[in-house]
N, C-alpha and C positions, 0 to 999 in steps of 0.2 A: 782024337779031333772032335770038335762038338757035333760037326754035320756028319752022319746022318741021324744020329740020334737025337738031337736039338733041331726041330724043325718048327721055326716059327710061323709059319703059315698055317698051322694045325689049329691055330685059335683065329685064322680069319676067313674060315670055308663057308661060313652062312651068316646071313644079317643074323639069326639068333644067338650065334656063337659070339659074334664082334658085339653085340649088343652085351651079352653077359660080361665080358672082360674090358668093356670102354670105361677108361679112368675119367674122363671129363664130363659131365652131363649138364644139358640146360635143361631149364625149368622157367615157364613164365614167372614165377615169383621173384626170378632175379633180374627181371627187365624193368626199367623205369622209361615210361614214354614222355618225352620232352612235348609242350604243347603252346602255341601262340595265342595270346588272349588280345583281341582288338574291339575297338568302341563297334557301336551298330547294335542290329538286330538280324538275323537271319544272314549273316555275313559267313560265308565261307571261300575264301580268295585263296586259291592253288599259287603257290611259291614255285616261280618259274625253276628255278635252279633247283628245286627236291620236288617232283612230280609226286603228287598222293599226299601230300603235307599241305598244310593251311593255314592261313591268317582267320581265326576262329572268334566271332563274336560270342558273349558269354552263352548265350541259349546253344549255340553249337558246339561248344565247348564242352558243355555238360553232356551232350548227347555223345563225343567223343569217350567222355569220361564213364560213361555208361558201357561202352563196348568194352574199354580197358577193365572195368569192374567186374564185367559178367565173363571176360577172358582169364581172369585170375593174375592179372597182370600186376608186378608188385607195387607199382604206385605211377603217377604223374609229376614232371617237372613243368612248373609254369613261369612263362615270358610274357612281359607285356608292353604291348605297343599303344602309348596313350595318345591322346586328341591332341595333344600339344607339347613342346618341347622348351627348355628353357636352360641357362647356364647353372641353374643348381639343382636341377633332375626332382623339381618339386612333384612331377607325375608319380615318382617312386614311391614316395612315403606319406602322399595324401590318402588320408581314411576311406576315400569314394575313389581311389585309383583304380586302374583295370583290374589289375592283378588281385587286389584286394576284395573287389567284386566277385572277381571269378572263384576265389578261394573260399569264398560265403556262399556262393551257388553252390559249386560242387559239394562241399561237407555238408549244405543241407539235404542235397539228395543222396549222397553216398558217404554217410559219417565213417564207415569203416575203410573208404580209399585213401590209402596214402598221399597226402598232397605235399609236395616240397617245392618251395619258392626260390627262384633266382634272386639273388640280393646281389644288386648291381646298379650302376647307373646311365651305361652306356646307348640304352633305347629312350632315356627320358631327357638326355642332354642335348642341347640344341648342336654342341660340337661334336659330338658322338664318342668322346672320351668317357672315362669311368669313374671320373672325381671332379672337384673343381679344378678348373684351369687356372694358372698365374704363370704371367710370364711364358705362355706356350709350352707349359709343363703341367703335369697333374700333382697338386698337391696332397702328399700324402696326407698328413695330419689333419688338414681341414675337410678331408674326405670322409675319414672316420664316423663324424658325426650324422653325414646322410646315410651312411650306411647303417648304422645302429637305428636310426629312426626309421628305415625302411625295414629292416630286420623286427622289430618291434610290433610296427603297423600290420605284418605278414602274420605273425604270431596272434596278434588281437583279432585278425581275421579268420584265424581258424588253421593255419599252416601247421601241419605237422613237424616240418623239419625247414630251417631255413639255412639256404645255401649260398655264403657268400663266393662270388665269383671274381671279384674286382683285382684280386692280387696286391691290395695296399700291404705295407707293413703294419703289423698290429691289430687287421681288423678283427679276427677272432677273439682276441681277448676284449677288445672294445665291445662287439657285440653280446658276449658272454656276461659282461657285466652289465650292460642296457638290458636285456633280457631278463637277468637275476633281479635288477631293481624293479621292473614292471611285474614281476610275479610269475615271471616265465622261465622258471627255474628247469623248469622239465622237459621245455622245448630243445631238440638237440640242434647241432649244428654240422652240418655236412660242408667240409671245408673244399673248395677247389684249390688243391694244396698244390699240386705241380701242374700249373697251366701254363703252357706254351705259347709263344708268339708264333701262332702256326697259320701256314698258308691253306690248312683244311679247314679253316671257318669261314672261307669264302660265302658259301650259300647262305649260311645263317645271317650275314650281313643284310642280303636280301630279306630274309625273313623276317628279321627282327628292326629291320631299319637303321641300322646301328652303326653303320661304317664312319670311321673318324672323318672329320671334314679338314682336316689338317695331320700332317706328321703320320704316326702308327703308336702302336702299344709295346713298343719293345722295352721302352723306359721301366715298365710293370710287370708285363707278362714274359715270361722266361725265355732264354736264348734256348733253341732246340738242341744244341751241342752239349749243353751241361747236366750230366746225369748226377754227379754228386751235388750239386748244387739242388736239385729235387730232392733229394733224401733230408737235406738241411732245412728245406721248406716245410716238407711233412712234419719234420720233427718238431721246428717251431710251432706250427699250427696246434699239434697234439700239445705241447707244453701249454698254449695259451687257452686251451681247452675246448677244443674241435672232439665233436663225438665220432664221426666218421670222415675219411678222408676219399681224394679222389684225382687221378690221374687224367689229364686232359690235352690232347687226343687220346685215342686207345691205339690203332694198332701202330702207329710209327713209333710208340712207345710201349712196346710191348717189354722191352728189356728191362723198364722203370717200374713198370707195375709188378715185374717177378721182383727185383729189388726190392720194393717195399713189402711185397707180401712176405720176403723172407726176413725183413728187416723189423717191420711193425706189427702189431696184434690187432691194431684197430679195424674195425670192418672197413672194407676196401672198394670201393669204385671205380671204374672207368666209362670215359663218355666216348662213345662211337659218333663223332661228331659229323656235321654236314657233310662236309667234304668226302668223307667216307661213305657217307649214304650215298652222295650223289655220283661219285666213280662207280661204285657198285651197279647204281640204277641205270646211268648211262651206257657201261659196257653191256647189260643185259638187252637193254633197248637195241642196241646196234649187233645182238646176237656174238658177241664175242665171249659171253660169259653165261652159264645156268644161272638165273637169279636166284631161285631156291637153295641151292647147293653154296653158292658164293655167300648168302646171308647166313646160312650155319656154319660155314666152316670160318667165316670171321668172328663171329659171337662165340664160337668154341676156342679159338684163339687166344680171345681175351678173358676168358674163364681160363684156360690151360696155364695163361701166365700168371694168374694169381686171383683177378677180380671176384669179389663175392656177389657183386651186382654191376648191370651195366645199362647205363643212360644210352638208347638207341632208338631212331626214329624206324627202326624195324620191329618194334616190340610186338604190334599186333600182328605183322605178318608173319614173324618168326614163332608166335605161340599157334599160328593156325598150322605151320609147317610140322609144329611138336606132337600136335594132337591126333 
């Protein structure tokens, strides 16, 4: 019989022993910090549903990037809140748009900090959907041109990686071609390849002021019940030229992170989204969870499932806990 010869607790007896045999490790370089750029100067407006996160004017966002850079965090992901919105998301691809200005300012101060830009339209459209709306539906093919213009404008501003999050069919191939035509052939694409129509995005819509004004996004974001379809989406994005892939959200889809890791060799990210952050923050505030342990356990689960990097609002906090 295995027992008493085999005693699994032998390797759990002290922190030094547990650390020696630990299979999954976290490091600041694996974290990407999402940030929200907004117009103005000296603006640091807290997001009610995401305590400790802010809409930041460009000057304040640069200060936040200084913290990320000093902490050795892997990079930042920039979202934009424009001064005005319209039906064709013109603020998304304007050369002097909020994200373009933020990228330029951050790279000027911290040229070695990895800057990823979210390529989408929902923050910039008056109706809150991710593309051109016709007959109460998003026109897939008409939207591709807007996404291409946005990706090129971000690359021109200095973005290291562009990350389309819209879930339009064919957008990776279109963006790759557009970048190559403008001599940005070395700019990688991080595809939100398996992005689900999730309830866990709720707090983000306050942060980015991007709630749809009618209907929902289920005709383009994925059905949460479909795992095999997620693998098809990832495969298609890689065939179209994606350099990195992402599963979003993270914790409710750990099984799909694992499936993607086992099936594909490309760098794999997972987005611990706003609702995941807010649940932990709220439970900790009420004394129901130990915040520090919940942060590290949740991030460890995402890494253990197979993610190479994690987009998380806990990036700075987790880095502090690991130090």
